[in-house]
PDB file of N, CA, C and O in Angstrom:
ATOM      1  N   MET A   1      38.306 -71.876  37.807  1.00  0.00           N
ATOM      2  CA  MET A   1      36.986 -71.311  37.883  1.00  0.00           C
ATOM      3  C   MET A   1      36.158 -71.688  36.656  1.00  0.00           C
ATOM      4  O   MET A   1      34.929 -71.688  36.723  1.00  0.00           O
ATOM      5  N   THR A   2      36.799 -72.004  35.556  1.00  0.00           N
ATOM      6  CA  THR A   2      36.065 -72.422  34.369  1.00  0.00           C
ATOM      7  C   THR A   2      36.170 -73.924  34.200  1.00  0.00           C
ATOM      8  O   THR A   2      37.122 -74.549  34.667  1.00  0.00           O
ATOM      9  N   GLN A   3      35.185 -74.498  33.528  1.00  0.00           N
ATOM     10  CA  GLN A   3      35.139 -75.945  33.345  1.00  0.00           C
ATOM     11  C   GLN A   3      35.821 -76.407  32.069  1.00  0.00           C
ATOM     12  O   GLN A   3      36.330 -77.526  32.011  1.00  0.00           O
ATOM     13  N   ASN A   4      35.838 -75.565  31.050  1.00  0.00           N
ATOM     14  CA  ASN A   4      36.500 -75.946  29.807  1.00  0.00           C
ATOM     15  C   ASN A   4      37.481 -74.856  29.403  1.00  0.00           C
ATOM     16  O   ASN A   4      37.685 -73.890  30.138  1.00  0.00           O
ATOM     17  N   SER A   5      38.071 -75.010  28.265  1.00  0.00           N
ATOM     18  CA  SER A   5      39.124 -74.065  27.875  1.00  0.00           C
ATOM     19  C   SER A   5      38.611 -72.955  26.968  1.00  0.00           C
ATOM     20  O   SER A   5      39.367 -72.428  26.152  1.00  0.00           O
ATOM     21  N   ASP A   6      37.349 -72.594  27.096  1.00  0.00           N
ATOM     22  CA  ASP A   6      36.780 -71.513  26.300  1.00  0.00           C
ATOM     23  C   ASP A   6      37.410 -70.187  26.732  1.00  0.00           C
ATOM     24  O   ASP A   6      37.291 -69.810  27.898  1.00  0.00           O
ATOM     25  N   PRO A   7      38.073 -69.473  25.824  1.00  0.00           N
ATOM     26  CA  PRO A   7      38.735 -68.211  26.194  1.00  0.00           C
ATOM     27  C   PRO A   7      37.773 -67.175  26.766  1.00  0.00           C
ATOM     28  O   PRO A   7      38.152 -66.396  27.641  1.00  0.00           O
ATOM     29  N   TYR A   8      36.537 -67.157  26.285  1.00  0.00           N
ATOM     30  CA  TYR A   8      35.568 -66.200  26.806  1.00  0.00           C
ATOM     31  C   TYR A   8      35.274 -66.470  28.274  1.00  0.00           C
ATOM     32  O   TYR A   8      35.214 -65.538  29.075  1.00  0.00           O
ATOM     33  N   GLU A   9      35.090 -67.735  28.634  1.00  0.00           N
ATOM     34  CA  GLU A   9      34.825 -68.072  30.031  1.00  0.00           C
ATOM     35  C   GLU A   9      36.000 -67.684  30.915  1.00  0.00           C
ATOM     36  O   GLU A   9      35.799 -67.224  32.038  1.00  0.00           O
ATOM     37  N   ASN A  10      37.214 -67.861  30.431  1.00  0.00           N
ATOM     38  CA  ASN A  10      38.384 -67.474  31.204  1.00  0.00           C
ATOM     39  C   ASN A  10      38.403 -65.963  31.420  1.00  0.00           C
ATOM     40  O   ASN A  10      38.757 -65.502  32.506  1.00  0.00           O
ATOM     41  N   ALA A  11      38.032 -65.196  30.415  1.00  0.00           N
ATOM     42  CA  ALA A  11      37.994 -63.738  30.556  1.00  0.00           C
ATOM     43  C   ALA A  11      36.969 -63.326  31.610  1.00  0.00           C
ATOM     44  O   ALA A  11      37.219 -62.421  32.406  1.00  0.00           O
ATOM     45  N   VAL A  12      35.836 -63.982  31.610  1.00  0.00           N
ATOM     46  CA  VAL A  12      34.803 -63.684  32.607  1.00  0.00           C
ATOM     47  C   VAL A  12      35.312 -64.026  34.003  1.00  0.00           C
ATOM     48  O   VAL A  12      35.121 -63.250  34.939  1.00  0.00           O
ATOM     49  N   ALA A  13      35.953 -65.174  34.148  1.00  0.00           N
ATOM     50  CA  ALA A  13      36.493 -65.583  35.445  1.00  0.00           C
ATOM     51  C   ALA A  13      37.554 -64.597  35.925  1.00  0.00           C
ATOM     52  O   ALA A  13      37.582 -64.244  37.103  1.00  0.00           O
ATOM     53  N   GLU A  14      38.416 -64.157  35.032  1.00  0.00           N
ATOM     54  CA  GLU A  14      39.446 -63.185  35.404  1.00  0.00           C
ATOM     55  C   GLU A  14      38.823 -61.863  35.826  1.00  0.00           C
ATOM     56  O   GLU A  14      39.305 -61.225  36.762  1.00  0.00           O
ATOM     57  N   ARG A  15      37.766 -61.445  35.156  1.00  0.00           N
ATOM     58  CA  ARG A  15      37.094 -60.192  35.505  1.00  0.00           C
ATOM     59  C   ARG A  15      36.459 -60.295  36.884  1.00  0.00           C
ATOM     60  O   ARG A  15      36.541 -59.358  37.679  1.00  0.00           O
ATOM     61  N   ILE A  16      35.832 -61.421  37.169  1.00  0.00           N
ATOM     62  CA  ILE A  16      35.226 -61.618  38.490  1.00  0.00           C
ATOM     63  C   ILE A  16      36.298 -61.580  39.573  1.00  0.00           C
ATOM     64  O   ILE A  16      36.105 -60.952  40.614  1.00  0.00           O
ATOM     65  N   ASN A  17      37.414 -62.240  39.339  1.00  0.00           N
ATOM     66  CA  ASN A  17      38.517 -62.207  40.303  1.00  0.00           C
ATOM     67  C   ASN A  17      39.017 -60.787  40.506  1.00  0.00           C
ATOM     68  O   ASN A  17      39.299 -60.384  41.635  1.00  0.00           O
ATOM     69  N   GLY A  18      39.130 -60.022  39.422  1.00  0.00           N
ATOM     70  CA  GLY A  18      39.575 -58.635  39.518  1.00  0.00           C
ATOM     71  C   GLY A  18      38.620 -57.786  40.330  1.00  0.00           C
ATOM     72  O   GLY A  18      39.050 -56.971  41.146  1.00  0.00           O
ATOM     73  N   ILE A  19      37.337 -57.969  40.115  1.00  0.00           N
ATOM     74  CA  ILE A  19      36.335 -57.213  40.866  1.00  0.00           C
ATOM     75  C   ILE A  19      36.432 -57.534  42.350  1.00  0.00           C
ATOM     76  O   ILE A  19      36.413 -56.631  43.186  1.00  0.00           O
ATOM     77  N   LEU A  20      36.536 -58.813  42.677  1.00  0.00           N
ATOM     78  CA  LEU A  20      36.631 -59.195  44.088  1.00  0.00           C
ATOM     79  C   LEU A  20      37.867 -58.599  44.741  1.00  0.00           C
ATOM     80  O   LEU A  20      37.808 -58.145  45.884  1.00  0.00           O
ATOM     81  N   LYS A  21      38.979 -58.596  44.030  1.00  0.00           N
ATOM     82  CA  LYS A  21      40.218 -58.064  44.596  1.00  0.00           C
ATOM     83  C   LYS A  21      40.180 -56.548  44.726  1.00  0.00           C
ATOM     84  O   LYS A  21      40.614 -56.010  45.744  1.00  0.00           O
ATOM     85  N   GLN A  22      39.671 -55.852  43.720  1.00  0.00           N
ATOM     86  CA  GLN A  22      39.694 -54.393  43.725  1.00  0.00           C
ATOM     87  C   GLN A  22      38.561 -53.782  44.535  1.00  0.00           C
ATOM     88  O   GLN A  22      38.792 -52.896  45.358  1.00  0.00           O
ATOM     89  N   GLU A  23      37.352 -54.245  44.312  1.00  0.00           N
ATOM     90  CA  GLU A  23      36.196 -53.623  44.941  1.00  0.00           C
ATOM     91  C   GLU A  23      36.003 -54.034  46.398  1.00  0.00           C
ATOM     92  O   GLU A  23      35.574 -53.228  47.222  1.00  0.00           O
ATOM     93  N   PHE A  24      36.319 -55.280  46.710  1.00  0.00           N
ATOM     94  CA  PHE A  24      36.079 -55.784  48.054  1.00  0.00           C
ATOM     95  C   PHE A  24      37.362 -55.990  48.844  1.00  0.00           C
ATOM     96  O   PHE A  24      37.313 -56.470  49.977  1.00  0.00           O
ATOM     97  N   ASP A  25      38.501 -55.640  48.277  1.00  0.00           N
ATOM     98  CA  ASP A  25      39.805 -55.744  48.945  1.00  0.00           C
ATOM     99  C   ASP A  25      40.063 -57.136  49.519  1.00  0.00           C
ATOM    100  O   ASP A  25      40.615 -57.273  50.611  1.00  0.00           O
ATOM    101  N   ILE A  26      39.663 -58.157  48.783  1.00  0.00           N
ATOM    102  CA  ILE A  26      39.809 -59.530  49.258  1.00  0.00           C
ATOM    103  C   ILE A  26      41.270 -59.896  49.490  1.00  0.00           C
ATOM    104  O   ILE A  26      41.583 -60.611  50.442  1.00  0.00           O
ATOM    105  N   ASP A  27      42.156 -59.422  48.644  1.00  0.00           N
ATOM    106  CA  ASP A  27      43.559 -59.837  48.746  1.00  0.00           C
ATOM    107  C   ASP A  27      44.344 -59.067  49.803  1.00  0.00           C
ATOM    108  O   ASP A  27      45.503 -59.396  50.053  1.00  0.00           O
ATOM    109  N   LYS A  28      43.751 -58.055  50.429  1.00  0.00           N
ATOM    110  CA  LYS A  28      44.469 -57.259  51.430  1.00  0.00           C
ATOM    111  C   LYS A  28      44.482 -57.909  52.814  1.00  0.00           C
ATOM    112  O   LYS A  28      45.299 -57.549  53.661  1.00  0.00           O
ATOM    113  N   TYR A  29      43.592 -58.849  53.040  1.00  0.00           N
ATOM    114  CA  TYR A  29      43.476 -59.450  54.358  1.00  0.00           C
ATOM    115  C   TYR A  29      44.194 -60.786  54.403  1.00  0.00           C
ATOM    116  O   TYR A  29      44.059 -61.605  53.494  1.00  0.00           O
ATOM    117  N   ASN A  30      44.944 -60.998  55.446  1.00  0.00           N
ATOM    118  CA  ASN A  30      45.668 -62.253  55.627  1.00  0.00           C
ATOM    119  C   ASN A  30      44.800 -63.176  56.485  1.00  0.00           C
ATOM    120  O   ASN A  30      44.974 -63.265  57.700  1.00  0.00           O
ATOM    121  N   VAL A  31      43.870 -63.853  55.829  1.00  0.00           N
ATOM    122  CA  VAL A  31      42.940 -64.726  56.544  1.00  0.00           C
ATOM    123  C   VAL A  31      42.994 -66.127  55.946  1.00  0.00           C
ATOM    124  O   VAL A  31      43.496 -66.333  54.842  1.00  0.00           O
ATOM    125  N   GLU A  32      42.466 -67.078  56.700  1.00  0.00           N
ATOM    126  CA  GLU A  32      42.473 -68.460  56.226  1.00  0.00           C
ATOM    127  C   GLU A  32      41.468 -68.639  55.085  1.00  0.00           C
ATOM    128  O   GLU A  32      40.595 -67.801  54.863  1.00  0.00           O
ATOM    129  N   THR A  33      41.618 -69.733  54.388  1.00  0.00           N
ATOM    130  CA  THR A  33      40.839 -69.982  53.175  1.00  0.00           C
ATOM    131  C   THR A  33      39.340 -70.046  53.442  1.00  0.00           C
ATOM    132  O   THR A  33      38.559 -69.537  52.638  1.00  0.00           O
ATOM    133  N   LYS A  34      38.916 -70.655  54.546  1.00  0.00           N
ATOM    134  CA  LYS A  34      37.482 -70.763  54.838  1.00  0.00           C
ATOM    135  C   LYS A  34      36.846 -69.387  55.003  1.00  0.00           C
ATOM    136  O   LYS A  34      35.759 -69.129  54.486  1.00  0.00           O
ATOM    137  N   LEU A  35      37.527 -68.514  55.722  1.00  0.00           N
ATOM    138  CA  LEU A  35      36.995 -67.173  55.932  1.00  0.00           C
ATOM    139  C   LEU A  35      36.991 -66.388  54.625  1.00  0.00           C
ATOM    140  O   LEU A  35      36.029 -65.679  54.329  1.00  0.00           O
ATOM    141  N   ARG A  36      38.052 -66.511  53.849  1.00  0.00           N
ATOM    142  CA  ARG A  36      38.117 -65.826  52.553  1.00  0.00           C
ATOM    143  C   ARG A  36      36.978 -66.303  51.648  1.00  0.00           C
ATOM    144  O   ARG A  36      36.365 -65.498  50.946  1.00  0.00           O
ATOM    145  N   ARG A  37      36.699 -67.592  51.662  1.00  0.00           N
ATOM    146  CA  ARG A  37      35.612 -68.143  50.844  1.00  0.00           C
ATOM    147  C   ARG A  37      34.265 -67.571  51.288  1.00  0.00           C
ATOM    148  O   ARG A  37      33.418 -67.251  50.455  1.00  0.00           O
ATOM    149  N   ARG A  38      34.070 -67.444  52.608  1.00  0.00           N
ATOM    150  CA  ARG A  38      32.819 -66.876  53.111  1.00  0.00           C
ATOM    151  C   ARG A  38      32.675 -65.417  52.696  1.00  0.00           C
ATOM    152  O   ARG A  38      31.582 -64.976  52.340  1.00  0.00           O
ATOM    153  N   ILE A  39      33.772 -64.668  52.739  1.00  0.00           N
ATOM    154  CA  ILE A  39      33.743 -63.270  52.311  1.00  0.00           C
ATOM    155  C   ILE A  39      33.354 -63.177  50.843  1.00  0.00           C
ATOM    156  O   ILE A  39      32.540 -62.336  50.461  1.00  0.00           O
ATOM    157  N   VAL A  40      33.939 -64.044  50.025  1.00  0.00           N
ATOM    158  CA  VAL A  40      33.616 -64.050  48.595  1.00  0.00           C
ATOM    159  C   VAL A  40      32.149 -64.410  48.389  1.00  0.00           C
ATOM    160  O   VAL A  40      31.458 -63.750  47.613  1.00  0.00           O
ATOM    161  N   ASP A  41      31.666 -65.436  49.066  1.00  0.00           N
ATOM    162  CA  ASP A  41      30.262 -65.841  48.931  1.00  0.00           C
ATOM    163  C   ASP A  41      29.322 -64.706  49.324  1.00  0.00           C
ATOM    164  O   ASP A  41      28.333 -64.456  48.634  1.00  0.00           O
ATOM    165  N   GLU A  42      29.618 -64.023  50.416  1.00  0.00           N
ATOM    166  CA  GLU A  42      28.780 -62.908  50.850  1.00  0.00           C
ATOM    167  C   GLU A  42      28.871 -61.743  49.875  1.00  0.00           C
ATOM    168  O   GLU A  42      27.878 -61.051  49.652  1.00  0.00           O
ATOM    169  N   SER A  43      30.031 -61.515  49.295  1.00  0.00           N
ATOM    170  CA  SER A  43      30.194 -60.439  48.319  1.00  0.00           C
ATOM    171  C   SER A  43      29.371 -60.706  47.070  1.00  0.00           C
ATOM    172  O   SER A  43      28.802 -59.783  46.487  1.00  0.00           O
ATOM    173  N   ILE A  44      29.307 -61.958  46.661  1.00  0.00           N
ATOM    174  CA  ILE A  44      28.540 -62.316  45.470  1.00  0.00           C
ATOM    175  C   ILE A  44      27.048 -62.129  45.718  1.00  0.00           C
ATOM    176  O   ILE A  44      26.314 -61.755  44.804  1.00  0.00           O
ATOM    177  N   GLU A  45      26.593 -62.382  46.936  1.00  0.00           N
ATOM    178  CA  GLU A  45      25.171 -62.245  47.252  1.00  0.00           C
ATOM    179  C   GLU A  45      24.712 -60.796  47.276  1.00  0.00           C
ATOM    180  O   GLU A  45      23.517 -60.532  47.138  1.00  0.00           O
ATOM    181  N   ILE A  46      25.620 -59.861  47.445  1.00  0.00           N
ATOM    182  CA  ILE A  46      25.245 -58.435  47.525  1.00  0.00           C
ATOM    183  C   ILE A  46      24.608 -58.004  46.296  1.00  0.00           C
ATOM    184  O   ILE A  46      24.224 -56.840  46.175  1.00  0.00           O
TER     185      ILE A  46
END
């Protein structure tokens, strides 16, 4: 998710992943990658 090895950027990326998993229950659904990506994209637009 990050382009370089900046520790701050990695922390931000990890936080975003945590929010998606906890708040939107992304990891609870057994769906294919395309659908999961669409769910994430729609969640970000909210």
